[in-house]
Structure formats: structure tokens, C-alpha cells
N, C-alpha and C positions, 0 to 999 in steps of 0.2 A: 578244430584246426590248430589251435595253439598247443595242444598236447602232442600232436603229430610231429611238429618241428623239432622238439628236443630229442625225440626218438630217432628221427632221421639223422640229426646232427651227431648223436651218440654212435649210431651205426657207422656213419662216415668216418668218424674218428677211430673207431675200432678197426675198420677196414684199412685205413691209412697206416695204423700201427702194425698191421699184419704184413705190410710190404717190406718191413725191415726185419723179417724173421731170419732165423739161421739158415734157411734154405735159399734165401735171396743171394744172388750173385751179381757181380758187376760185369756186364758183357762188353767186350771190346769188339765193336762192329765196324765194318768197312762198307761204305756205300759203293755200289757197283758202277754208278755213273761217273762220279768224280774221283773216287779213290780216297775220299776223306774218311778218316777214322773218328769215331766218337765212342763214348762210354755211356751205357745206360743200364739201369737196373733190369734184371732178368724178368721182373714182374711188370715192367712197363710195356704197354702195347700201343701201337704196333712196334715191333722190333725193326729198326731201320737198317737196311743193308744185310750183309752176310756176317755171321758170327766168326770171329777169328779165334777167340778164346774167352773163357769165363774165369773170373777171379773172386776170391772171398772178400777182398777189400778194394776200394776204389784206388788206393795208393798203388797196390800191386798192378792193377789194370793200367794206371798211368805210367808206371815204370816200364811195363812191357811196351806200351804204345810208343814211348820214347825210343826204344830200341828198333822199332819197325819203320822208321823214317826212310823213305826212298824218293828219288826223283823219276824213277822208271815206272810209268803207268802200267806196264805189262806185268809187274810184280804184284799180282792180285792178293797176295798174302801179306802185303805191307801197306804202309800209309803214305800216300802222296802228300796229303795235308791233313790238318785236324780241324774239326768244327770249332766255332767260337765257344760253344758250351764245354767241349772237352778241354780247351785251353784254360778256361776260367776254373772249371772244377779241379783240374790237375794242379793248377797254380795254388789253389787252396790246400792241396795235399803236399805242396812243396816240390812239385815236379813242373818244370818249365818246358812246355812243348813249343817247338819252333813255329 
């Protein structure tokens, strides 16, 4: 049993590293119920909401999210609000979401 744990741990670390591959995108998604936008890795499952656009960098996704702010809930291709996670992650990228 002691020999299995390091193998599992090594496999998990290798898998985690794979999620940051060149094919990984940052998806700008909008939830259909609240209109809140968030950004998540394209490899993250489940994808929450509807994909608005995919970006190569998180900063690019944050910059775009900032331009999509609206107060009109009928504009389904824009962001009525942003999730706490999106605000936190974008702030780390130098983008302040309202």
C-alpha cells in the first residue's frame, strides 16, 4: 500500500501539470440564470453557463469581461454582474471588475 501512494501522487501531479498546456484556454462564460460572468479554464469541468469567448490568457479574458458590463438582463451576450472568483482572479491580473 505504501508503494501505491507515491505513484498516485505522481500521476495526479502530472495530470495537474497537463491542465496548463498550450491548448488550454480561459473561457469567459455567462450563467443563464443570473447573467453573472466568470472565467474558468477550458479544461475545468463542468463548464458553468454559456461560453461567450475563449482566450489564450486570463488577462485577455478579464479585459474582455470588463467591456461586456451591462445592466440589461436581456443582453445575453453581456455580463450583468461578475462572480466573486472572477473579480478576485481579474484583480490579480490588474483588471478591476465592478
